[in-house]
C-alpha positions as CSV (number, residue, x, y, z in Angstrom):
1,X,12.1,-108.1,118.6
2,X,10.6,-111.2,117.1
3,X,12.8,-113.6,119.0
4,X,12.4,-111.8,122.4
5,X,8.8,-110.6,122.3
6,X,7.2,-112.7,119.5
7,X,6.3,-109.6,117.7
8,X,6.7,-109.2,114.0
9,X,7.5,-105.8,112.5
10,X,5.9,-105.1,109.0
11,X,5.9,-102.2,106.6
12,X,3.2,-101.5,104.2
13,X,2.9,-98.3,102.0
14,X,5.5,-96.5,104.1
15,X,3.7,-97.1,107.4
16,X,5.2,-99.4,110.1
17,X,3.1,-101.7,112.3
18,X,3.7,-104.6,114.7
19,X,1.8,-107.9,114.8
20,X,1.3,-109.8,118.0
21,X,-0.9,-112.7,117.5
22,X,-4.2,-111.3,116.0
23,X,-3.4,-107.8,117.0
24,X,-1.9,-105.3,114.6
25,X,-0.8,-101.8,115.8
26,X,0.7,-98.9,114.0
27,X,4.0,-97.5,115.2
28,X,6.8,-95.2,114.4
29,X,10.2,-96.2,113.1
30,X,11.7,-94.7,116.3
31,X,9.6,-96.9,118.4
32,X,10.8,-99.9,116.6
33,X,14.4,-98.8,117.0
34,X,13.9,-98.2,120.7
35,X,12.3,-101.6,121.1
36,X,15.1,-103.2,119.3
37,X,17.7,-101.6,121.5
38,X,15.8,-102.5,124.7
39,X,15.5,-106.1,123.5
40,X,19.3,-106.2,123.1
41,X,19.7,-104.7,126.6
42,X,17.1,-106.8,128.3
43,X,17.5,-107.0,132.1
44,X,20.0,-104.1,132.1
45,X,19.7,-100.5,133.1
46,X,19.8,-98.3,129.9
47,X,20.4,-94.6,130.2
48,X,18.2,-92.1,128.6
49,X,21.2,-90.7,126.7
50,X,21.9,-94.3,125.4
51,X,18.4,-94.5,124.0
52,X,18.5,-91.1,122.5
53,X,21.9,-91.8,120.9
54,X,20.6,-95.2,119.4
55,X,17.2,-94.0,118.3
56,X,18.0,-90.4,117.0
57,X,21.6,-91.2,116.0
58,X,22.9,-87.8,117.0
59,X,20.0,-85.8,115.7
60,X,18.2,-83.2,117.7
61,X,16.0,-84.6,120.5
62,X,13.3,-82.3,122.0
63,X,12.5,-82.3,125.7
64,X,9.3,-84.4,125.3
65,X,10.6,-86.7,122.6
66,X,11.9,-89.4,124.9
67,X,8.8,-89.6,127.3
68,X,6.5,-89.7,124.1
69,X,8.6,-92.4,122.6
70,X,8.6,-94.6,125.7
71,X,4.9,-94.2,126.1
72,X,4.5,-95.5,122.5
73,X,6.9,-98.4,123.2
74,X,5.0,-99.4,126.4
75,X,1.8,-99.3,124.4
76,X,3.4,-101.7,121.8
77,X,4.3,-104.3,124.5
78,X,1.2,-103.8,126.6
79,X,-0.1,-107.3,125.7
80,X,3.3,-109.0,126.1
81,X,4.8,-110.4,129.3
82,X,7.5,-107.7,129.2
83,X,7.5,-104.3,130.9
84,X,9.7,-101.2,131.1
85,X,10.5,-99.9,134.5
86,X,11.6,-96.3,134.8
87,X,14.6,-95.7,137.2
88,X,14.3,-92.1,138.1
89,X,17.1,-89.9,137.0
90,X,19.0,-93.0,135.6
91,X,17.0,-94.7,132.7
92,X,15.0,-97.7,132.0
93,X,15.0,-101.6,132.5
94,X,13.3,-103.7,130.1
95,X,12.5,-107.1,131.6
96,X,10.2,-110.1,131.6
97,X,7.6,-109.2,134.2
98,X,6.1,-112.7,134.4
99,X,9.5,-114.2,135.2
100,X,10.1,-111.6,138.0
101,X,6.7,-112.4,139.5
102,X,7.5,-116.1,139.5
103,X,10.9,-115.5,141.1
104,X,9.3,-113.3,143.8
105,X,6.7,-116.0,144.5
106,X,9.4,-118.7,144.8
107,X,11.3,-116.5,147.3
108,X,8.1,-116.1,149.4
109,X,7.4,-119.7,149.4
110,X,11.0,-120.6,150.3
111,X,10.9,-118.0,153.1
112,X,7.7,-119.4,154.4
113,X,9.1,-122.9,154.3
114,X,12.2,-121.8,156.3
115,X,10.2,-120.0,158.9
116,X,7.9,-123.0,159.7
């Protein structure tokens, strides 16, 4: 997580939190596990079942557990350059949103240059 996002994970008195610059946010152990997994699978489609298996390690997962978890993970990365895109009925893609925007801008500029 620290290498990809620049976020440090800390634990104090049994509570976990992340540190991003001057910001410090509390988080669950499952959110940290999910974020670690997504960082490992950056730019790849990750299925819901893969995330559930990694985070809950075969434990019982309720119907709302994954959506709640993904909401928490998105909150943790909200101030970073990364985002999680939901692919309906497939899973999630964790990627560098800033890099994607730069590539799209480059394609538009290239296309404009070709058309002139």
